[in-house]
N, CA, C and O of each residue as an XYZ file, in Angstrom:
680
protein
N     102.419    111.732     97.384
C     101.650    112.611     98.240
C     101.943    112.281     99.702
O     101.991    111.116    100.096
N     102.134    113.310    100.476
C     102.436    113.144    101.900
C     101.214    112.632    102.644
O     100.090    113.065    102.391
N     101.447    111.705    103.567
C     100.352    111.112    104.336
C      99.811    112.129    105.338
O     100.574    112.783    106.048
N      98.513    112.249    105.384
C      97.833    113.168    106.300
C      97.697    112.494    107.662
O      97.329    111.322    107.744
N      97.991    113.228    108.719
C      97.918    112.660    110.067
C      96.748    113.283    110.811
O      96.613    114.505    110.885
N      95.905    112.416    111.361
C      94.752    112.861    112.142
C      95.224    113.189    113.555
O      95.906    112.387    114.192
N      94.856    114.371    114.037
C      95.172    114.770    115.410
C      93.868    114.800    116.197
O      93.058    115.715    116.049
N      93.681    113.792    117.029
C      92.431    113.685    117.780
C      92.274    114.798    118.815
O      91.175    115.013    119.327
N      93.350    115.502    119.125
C      93.272    116.643    120.041
C      92.473    117.794    119.423
O      91.986    118.671    120.136
N      92.345    117.785    118.105
C      91.573    118.833    117.424
C      90.104    118.814    117.821
O      89.404    119.809    117.634
N      89.629    117.706    118.362
C      88.218    117.624    118.755
C      87.976    118.177    120.154
O      86.828    118.353    120.561
N      89.052    118.452    120.892
C      88.902    118.981    122.249
C      88.429    120.428    122.212
O      88.724    121.172    121.277
N      87.694    120.810    123.242
C      87.161    122.169    123.348
C      87.660    122.789    124.649
O      87.383    122.283    125.736
N      88.391    123.878    124.527
C      88.903    124.601    125.686
C      87.898    125.692    126.037
O      87.822    126.707    125.345
N      87.131    125.496    127.098
C      86.087    126.439    127.488
C      86.655    127.772    127.961
O      85.946    128.778    127.987
N      87.912    127.780    128.329
C      88.517    129.012    128.829
C      89.123    129.866    127.719
O      89.602    130.973    127.967
N      89.099    129.349    126.507
C      89.685    130.066    125.375
C      88.731    130.011    124.175
O      89.121    129.611    123.078
N      87.493    130.413    124.395
C      86.450    130.273    123.373
C      86.740    131.073    122.109
O      86.437    130.618    121.006
N      87.327    132.272    122.259
C      87.580    133.085    121.075
C      88.578    132.418    120.133
O      88.379    132.432    118.918
N      89.650    131.835    120.673
C      90.618    131.131    119.825
C      90.038    129.830    119.281
O      90.291    129.468    118.132
N      89.267    129.132    120.095
C      88.618    127.908    119.635
C      87.698    128.209    118.449
O      87.686    127.477    117.460
N      86.942    129.279    118.560
C      86.022    129.653    117.492
C      86.786    130.050    116.232
O      86.366    129.741    115.117
N      87.915    130.739    116.421
C      88.722    131.188    115.279
C      89.325    130.022    114.506
O      89.389    130.063    113.277
N      89.768    128.979    115.215
C      90.418    127.868    114.508
C      89.442    126.784    114.041
O      89.831    125.895    113.283
N      88.184    126.845    114.481
C      87.197    125.812    114.144
C      87.002    125.679    112.632
O      86.984    124.568    112.101
N      86.858    126.805    111.945
C      86.630    126.757    110.491
C      87.831    126.150    109.763
O      87.665    125.381    108.816
N      89.034    126.499    110.207
C      90.234    125.935    109.574
C      90.310    124.426    109.766
O      90.635    123.686    108.837
N      90.005    123.977    110.987
C      90.032    122.534    111.258
C      88.986    121.797    110.428
O      89.266    120.744    109.856
N      87.794    122.352    110.367
C      86.727    121.715    109.585
C      87.119    121.647    108.116
O      86.894    120.635    107.452
N      87.702    122.725    107.614
C      88.156    122.741    106.223
C      89.254    121.735    105.963
O      89.262    121.071    104.927
N      90.183    121.619    106.901
C      91.309    120.686    106.758
C      90.806    119.244    106.676
O      91.209    118.489    105.791
N      89.931    118.870    107.597
C      89.444    117.487    107.622
C      88.468    117.206    106.482
O      88.455    116.098    105.944
N      87.663    118.178    106.111
C      86.746    117.983    104.977
C      87.511    117.801    103.678
O      87.150    116.968    102.847
N      88.568    118.585    103.506
C      89.396    118.465    102.295
C      90.034    117.078    102.224
O      90.030    116.445    101.168
N      90.583    116.606    103.349
C      91.202    115.287    103.362
C      90.182    114.180    103.117
O      90.474    113.190    102.446
N      88.978    114.359    103.669
C      87.920    113.378    103.434
C      87.593    113.310    101.943
O      87.407    112.225    101.392
N      87.525    114.456    101.305
C      87.256    114.501     99.866
C      88.363    113.786     99.083
O      88.086    113.039     98.144
N      89.598    114.020     99.472
C      90.736    113.374     98.798
C      90.651    111.855     98.961
O      90.860    111.112     98.001
N      90.348    111.402    100.164
C      90.286    109.957    100.405
C      89.052    109.324     99.753
O      89.105    108.163     99.347
N      87.964    110.050     99.646
C      86.811    109.532     98.889
C      87.205    109.306     97.439
O      86.821    108.304     96.836
N      87.974    110.242     96.874
C      88.429    110.092     95.492
C      89.396    108.916     95.366
O      89.350    108.177     94.382
N      90.271    108.741     96.360
C      91.201    107.600     96.341
C      90.435    106.282     96.352
O      90.787    105.351     95.627
N      89.390    106.200     97.172
C      88.584    104.978     97.245
C      87.944    104.704     95.887
O      87.973    103.576     95.394
N      87.362    105.748     95.283
C      86.726    105.567     93.977
C      87.727    105.141     92.914
O      87.444    104.248     92.115
N      88.896    105.776     92.901
C      89.931    105.423     91.916
C      90.395    103.979     92.106
O      90.548    103.233     91.139
N      90.615    103.595     93.364
C      91.090    102.235     93.643
C      90.043    101.202     93.234
O      90.376    100.154     92.681
N      88.774    101.507     93.511
C      87.701    100.574     93.109
C      87.644    100.429     91.590
O      87.465     99.324     91.078
N      87.795    101.537     90.869
C      87.797    101.472     89.400
C      88.968    100.628     88.904
O      88.812     99.822     87.987
N      90.149    100.816     89.517
C      91.322    100.023     89.125
C      91.098     98.541     89.372
O      91.482     97.704     88.555
N      90.475     98.220     90.499
C      90.198     96.810     90.818
C      89.212     96.226     89.822
O      89.394     95.101     89.357
N      88.182     96.967     89.493
C      87.204     96.481     88.506
C      87.863     96.267     87.146
O      87.550     95.304     86.446
N      88.763     97.150     86.778
C      89.478     96.999     85.512
C      90.340     95.734     85.532
O      90.386     94.995     84.549
N      91.022     95.487     86.655
C      91.840     94.272     86.782
C      90.972     93.015     86.768
O      91.381     91.988     86.225
N      89.784     93.086     87.357
C      88.880     91.935     87.345
C      88.432     91.623     85.914
O      88.330     90.459     85.527
N      88.166     92.673     85.137
C      87.811     92.454     83.731
C      88.989     91.844     82.980
O      88.814     90.967     82.134
N      90.176     92.313     83.297
C      91.385     91.776     82.679
C      91.566     90.306     83.062
O      91.984     89.494     82.237
N      91.253     89.967     84.309
C      91.346     88.581     84.768
C      90.355     87.691     84.014
O      90.705     86.586     83.599
N      89.137     88.164     83.839
C      88.144     87.370     83.093
C      88.608     87.136     81.663
O      88.462     86.041     81.120
N      89.167     88.173     81.065
C      89.666     88.039     79.694
C      90.819     87.034     79.653
O      90.887     86.193     78.756
N      91.722     87.129     80.627
C      92.856     86.208     80.673
C      92.374     84.780     80.877
O      92.864     83.867     80.211
N      91.425     84.568     81.783
C      90.888     83.229     82.015
C      90.247     82.668     80.746
O      90.410     81.490     80.430
N      89.529     83.506     80.033
C      88.898     83.055     78.787
C      89.952     82.707     77.739
O      89.817     81.720     77.017
N      90.998     83.524     77.663
C      92.075     83.275     76.700
C      92.816     81.979     77.034
O      93.104     81.169     76.153
N      93.119     81.797     78.322
C      93.813     80.577     78.753
C      92.932     79.359     78.501
O      93.411     78.330     78.022
N      91.654     79.475     78.821
C      90.700     78.383     78.568
C      90.692     78.027     77.086
O      90.751     76.850     76.727
N      90.621     79.028     76.235
C      90.590     78.807     74.786
C      91.898     78.169     74.310
O      91.892     77.284     73.455
N      93.020     78.631     74.877
C      94.315     78.046     74.499
C      94.385     76.556     74.858
O      94.889     75.749     74.076
N      93.883     76.201     76.031
C      93.891     74.785     76.419
C      92.943     73.977     75.542
O      93.248     72.844     75.169
N      91.822     74.547     75.221
C      90.868     73.829     74.373
C      91.394     73.642     72.954
O      91.125     72.629     72.309
N      92.141     74.627     72.480
C      92.700     74.505     71.134
C      94.039     73.758     71.148
O      94.718     73.637     70.128
N      94.387     73.269     72.321
C      95.560     72.423     72.528
C      96.879     73.155     72.300
O      97.896     72.522     72.017
N      96.871     74.492     72.423
C      98.116     75.249     72.293
C      99.006     75.063     73.512
O     100.231     75.129     73.405
N      98.400     74.830     74.667
C      99.159     74.717     75.920
C      99.182     73.284     76.456
O      99.627     73.055     77.581
N      98.719     72.340     75.680
C      98.605     70.966     76.163
C      99.646     70.100     75.461
O      99.880     70.228     74.259
N     100.260     69.219     76.238
C     101.217     68.280     75.670
C     100.466     67.238     74.847
O      99.291     66.964     75.092
N     101.153     66.668     73.880
C     100.515     65.661     73.040
C     100.171     64.426     73.845
O     100.924     64.015     74.729
N      99.038     63.843     73.535
C      98.596     62.612     74.163
C      97.784     62.824     75.429
O      97.286     61.855     76.000
N      97.632     64.075     75.889
C      96.849     64.358     77.094
C      95.416     64.594     76.667
O      95.144     65.390     75.768
N      94.495     63.887     77.328
C      93.085     64.030     77.004
C      92.532     65.274     77.710
O      92.779     65.482     78.898
N      91.801     66.078     76.987
C      91.251     67.319     77.526
C      89.767     67.126     77.815
O      88.982     66.740     76.948
N      89.409     67.414     79.080
C      88.003     67.369     79.489
C      87.634     68.738     80.061
O      88.501     69.577     80.304
N      86.341     68.945     80.268
C      85.872     70.212     80.847
C      86.526     70.468     82.196
O      86.993     71.573     82.473
N      86.555     69.443     83.026
C      87.107     69.559     84.376
C      88.598     69.846     84.325
O      89.105     70.673     85.084
N      89.293     69.167     83.437
C      90.743     69.377     83.349
C      91.067     70.786     82.846
O      92.020     71.408     83.317
N      90.284     71.287     81.900
C      90.501     72.647     81.392
C      90.231     73.663     82.501
O      90.995     74.613     82.675
N      89.146     73.463     83.251
C      88.821     74.378     84.349
C      89.943     74.383     85.384
O      90.317     75.443     85.886
N      90.476     73.215     85.704
C      91.570     73.130     86.671
C      92.857     73.745     86.132
O      93.595     74.400     86.868
N      93.121     73.533     84.852
C      94.317     74.123     84.247
C      94.242     75.654     84.250
O      95.257     76.326     84.434
N      93.062     76.191     84.049
C      92.886     77.653     84.092
C      93.148     78.164     85.507
O      93.793     79.197     85.683
N      92.658     77.453     86.506
C      92.826     77.870     87.904
C      94.301     77.902     88.301
O      94.724     78.809     89.019
N      95.087     76.929     87.846
C      96.490     76.846     88.255
C      97.454     77.500     87.268
O      98.669     77.403     87.444
N      96.945     78.151     86.252
C      97.797     78.831     85.283
C      98.584     79.946     85.975
O      97.989     80.744     86.700
N      99.905     80.026     85.773
C     100.734     81.035     86.454
C     100.306     82.484     86.176
O     100.349     83.323     87.077
N      99.904     82.775     84.960
C      99.458     84.136     84.637
C      98.176     84.490     85.396
O      98.028     85.606     85.895
N      97.263     83.536     85.475
C      95.994     83.756     86.193
C      96.280     83.955     87.682
O      95.725     84.856     88.310
N      97.139     83.119     88.237
C      97.482     83.223     89.653
C      98.139     84.574     89.952
O      97.823     85.216     90.954
N      99.043     84.995     89.087
C      99.736     86.275     89.299
C      98.742     87.441     89.298
O      98.841     88.344     90.128
N      97.791     87.419     88.373
C      96.802     88.496     88.294
C      95.850     88.450     89.495
O      95.435     89.495     89.996
N      95.508     87.257     89.953
C      94.661     87.141     91.153
C      95.382     87.695     92.381
O      94.760     88.351     93.216
N      96.676     87.441     92.499
C      97.455     87.981     93.616
C      97.511     89.514     93.543
O      97.426     90.207     94.557
N      97.655     90.008     92.335
C      97.681     91.464     92.155
C      96.354     92.090     92.600
O      96.343     93.118     93.277
N      95.254     91.472     92.221
C      93.921     91.967     92.621
C      93.759     91.875     94.133
O      93.204     92.780     94.757
N      94.234     90.803     94.712
C      94.153     90.634     96.166
C      94.933     91.739     96.883
O      94.461     92.291     97.876
N      96.118     92.056     96.382
C      96.919     93.138     96.954
C      96.218     94.489     96.823
O      96.256     95.314     97.736
N      95.586     94.695     95.688
C      94.846     95.942     95.486
C      93.668     96.035     96.452
O      93.356     97.117     96.951
N      93.017     94.913     96.716
C      91.902     94.906     97.679
C      92.384     95.236     99.089
O      91.704     95.942     99.833
N      93.563     94.722     99.454
C      94.115     95.036    100.776
C      94.414     96.533    100.893
O      94.124     97.152    101.917
N      94.989     97.104     99.848
C      95.279     98.549     99.853
C      93.983     99.357     99.917
O      93.919    100.380    100.599
N      92.958     98.900     99.213
C      91.658     99.574     99.262
C      91.099     99.544    100.674
O      90.553    100.540    101.148
N      91.230     98.411    101.348
C      90.740     98.284    102.723
C      91.412     99.300    103.645
O      90.748     99.926    104.472
N      92.722     99.463    103.503
C      93.461    100.424    104.328
C      92.966    101.845    104.054
O      92.772    102.629    104.982
N      92.766    102.168    102.792
C      92.284    103.503    102.426
C      90.883    103.732    102.982
O      90.589    104.813    103.492
N      90.023    102.731    102.888
C      88.651    102.863    103.402
C      88.663    103.063    104.923
O      87.900    103.874    105.447
N      89.516    102.335    105.619
C      89.611    102.493    107.078
C      90.028    103.913    107.439
O      89.466    104.516    108.353
N      91.003    104.439    106.730
C      91.461    105.807    107.013
C      90.379    106.824    106.648
O      90.174    107.809    107.357
N      89.694    106.574    105.540
C      88.597    107.464    105.152
C      87.498    107.470    106.210
O      86.922    108.518    106.505
N      87.208    106.304    106.780
C      86.196    106.224    107.830
C      86.610    107.021    109.065
O      85.770    107.640    109.717
N      87.904    107.007    109.385
C      88.398    107.826    110.497
C      88.208    109.314    110.194
O      87.837    110.097    111.068
N      88.467    109.685    108.951
C      88.272    111.088    108.560
C      86.799    111.475    108.638
O      86.472    112.589    109.047
N      85.911    110.565    108.250
C      84.475    110.844    108.375
C      84.105    111.062    109.839
O      83.294    111.933    110.153
N      84.694    110.275    110.730
C      84.468    110.453    112.155
C      84.973    111.804    112.643
O      84.329    112.455    113.466
N      86.132    112.222    112.130
C      86.675    113.524    112.530
C      85.798    114.669    112.031
O      85.584    115.642    112.755
N      85.292    114.567    110.813
C      84.411    115.611    110.289
C      83.134    115.677    111.127
O      82.642    116.764    111.431
N      82.609    114.528    111.492
C      81.432    114.489    112.359
C      81.744    115.104    113.724
O      80.935    115.853    114.271
N      82.903    114.790    114.265
C      83.320    115.362    115.551
C      83.489    116.873    115.452
O      83.155    117.606    116.383
N      84.008    117.334    114.319
C      84.169    118.778    114.130
C      82.801    119.473    114.096
O      82.651    120.584    114.604
N      81.816    118.813    113.498
C      80.457    119.376    113.497
C      79.895    119.445    114.918
O      79.274    120.435    115.306
N      80.121    118.381    115.683
C      79.656    118.371    117.067
C      80.395    119.414    117.899
O      79.803    120.058    118.766
N      81.683    119.578    117.634
C      82.465    120.580    118.350
C      81.943    121.976    118.029
O      81.871    122.834    118.909
N      81.582    122.203    116.780
C      81.043    123.503    116.377
C      79.759    123.801    117.149
O      79.572    124.909    117.650
N      78.886    122.813    117.241
C      77.634    122.987    117.988
C      77.911    123.240    119.465
O      77.298    124.115    120.078
N      78.835    122.470    120.031
C      79.187    122.666    121.440
C      79.794    124.052    121.653
O      79.511    124.712    122.653
N      80.615    124.483    120.724
C      81.225    125.809    120.813
C      80.162    126.899    120.755
O      80.213    127.854    121.530
N      79.207    126.768    119.853
C      78.116    127.747    119.765
C      77.314    127.778    121.066
O      76.946    128.850    121.547
N      77.047    126.608    121.629
C      76.300    126.541    122.888
C      77.084    127.163    124.037
O      76.515    127.879    124.861
N      78.389    126.894    124.097
C      79.226    127.480    125.140
C      79.250    129.002    125.029
O      79.189    129.700    126.041
N      79.336    129.510    123.821
C      79.350    130.960    123.621
C      78.011    131.557    124.028
O      77.970    132.615    124.655
N      76.930    130.898    123.681
C      75.600    131.370    124.083
C      75.487    131.415    125.604
O      74.990    132.394    126.161
N      75.940    130.375    126.270
C      75.910    130.349    127.733
C      76.785    131.450    128.325
O      76.401    132.102    129.296
N      77.942    131.650    127.745
C      78.850    132.684    128.244
C      78.226    134.072    128.089
O      78.261    134.881    129.017
N      77.661    134.341    126.920
C      77.064    135.654    126.668
C      75.827    135.905    127.524
O      75.510    137.053    127.836
N      75.140    134.856    127.899
C      73.950    135.033    128.727
C      74.300    135.144    130.211
O      73.415    135.309    131.051
N      75.590    135.053    130.528
C      76.021    135.212    131.901
C      75.900    133.947    132.726
O      75.886    134.017    133.955
N      75.815    132.834    132.104
C      75.645    131.562    132.812
C      76.808    131.275    133.754
O      76.616    130.712    134.832
N      78.014    131.663    133.347
C      79.194    131.355    134.134
C      79.600    132.482    135.084
O      80.645    132.389    135.728
N      78.804    133.533    135.184
C      79.154    134.661    136.058
C      78.789    134.345    137.502
O      78.182    133.314    137.793
N      79.167    135.249    138.401
C      78.853    135.093    139.810
C      77.349    135.168    140.013
O      76.670    135.910    139.303
N      76.820    134.419    140.964
C      75.381    134.500    141.212
C      74.997    135.900    141.688
O      75.707    136.527    142.475
N      73.871    136.364    141.197
C      73.383    137.698    141.539
C      72.062    137.549    142.268
O      71.206    136.744    141.900
N      71.927    138.340    143.299
C      70.687    138.311    144.058
C      69.845    139.488    143.598
O      70.316    140.626    143.584
N      68.617    139.222    143.228
C      67.737    140.286    142.758
C      67.136    141.012    143.966
O      66.666    140.381    144.913
N      67.161    142.317    143.917
C      66.598    143.143    144.978
C      65.361    143.824    144.425
O      65.396    144.422    143.349
N      64.263    143.730    145.172
C      62.988    144.206    144.645
C      62.859    145.724    144.644
O      62.323    146.303    143.699
N      63.339    146.356    145.680
C      63.197    147.813    145.660
C      64.455    148.477    146.182
O      65.366    147.826    146.694
N      64.475    149.765    146.041
C      65.661    150.548    146.367
C      65.998    150.499    147.852
O      67.175    150.468    148.211
N      65.002    150.492    148.714
C      65.284    150.491    150.154
C      65.957    149.189    150.579
O      66.831    149.201    151.446
N      65.565    148.075    149.983
C      66.202    146.802    150.300
C      67.647    146.796    149.796
O      68.542    146.263    150.452
N      67.856    147.389    148.638
C      69.189    147.458    148.057
C      70.109    148.269    148.991
O      71.255    147.891    149.231
N      69.584    149.387    149.510
C      70.353    150.219    150.418
C      70.683    149.453    151.695
O      71.792    149.568    152.216
N      69.746    148.684    152.196
C      69.958    147.916    153.422
C      71.026    146.843    153.201
O      71.847    146.595    154.084
N      71.019    146.220    152.053
C      72.024    145.209    151.756
C      73.417    145.838    151.667
O      74.397    145.251    152.125
N      73.499    147.014    151.087
C      74.790    147.695    151.000
C      75.298    148.039    152.398
O      76.488    147.910    152.684
N      74.388    148.477    153.262
C      74.771    148.818    154.627
C      75.312    147.585    155.352
O      76.315    147.673    156.060
N      74.655    146.446    155.181
C      75.110    145.218    155.824
C      76.508    144.849    155.347
O      77.369    144.461    156.137
N      76.718    144.977    154.037
C      78.047    144.660    153.488
C      79.095    145.615    154.041
O      80.196    145.197    154.399
N      78.752    146.898    154.111
C      79.708    147.891    154.633
C      80.032    147.606    156.075
O      81.186    147.746    156.481
N      79.046    147.209    156.872
C      79.258    146.937    158.288
C      80.143    145.700    158.471
O      80.941    145.653    159.407
N      80.016    144.710    157.604
C      80.816    143.492    157.703
C      82.277    143.761    157.384
O      83.167    143.128    157.953
N      82.526    144.684    156.490
C      83.893    144.976    156.096
C      84.674    145.647    157.206
O      85.899    145.539    157.257
N      83.988    146.331    158.086
C      84.668    147.099    159.138
C      85.232    146.210    160.191
O      85.836    146.694    161.149
């Protein structure tokens, strides 16, 4: 599967191009939400795999312990004690190999979780951008960004203001 790349520029809001920003907002939210869902599933799958390997490790440790106790893996003349069996299990090559495998899986899980957390941040940012976009559109439609208008109380005052403007232009 191709690696998904987060573009932090997607969180920017261009106030001068609200119609295009609004048009692409749903696509961006869908893109990041879909990736978040995929990475949530990856985290769950990886955790299940790690738990399965941990169960396999416990089984292997028990098998190795039993083998040492039954003297299948012990040289003749070596006295077996609880402590020696526990130490032999710890240093067994098969046990060590499986522990390294689990450790590697944990590192990969950490990387996936970090990326998933970034995606969660992007989805949150997309929600905030949507709210900001709605607010900007509301302000635009209400005339917030238009030229200031002076209210004139009656028609005679309006006529006088027009006359003043006409006289200034001359």
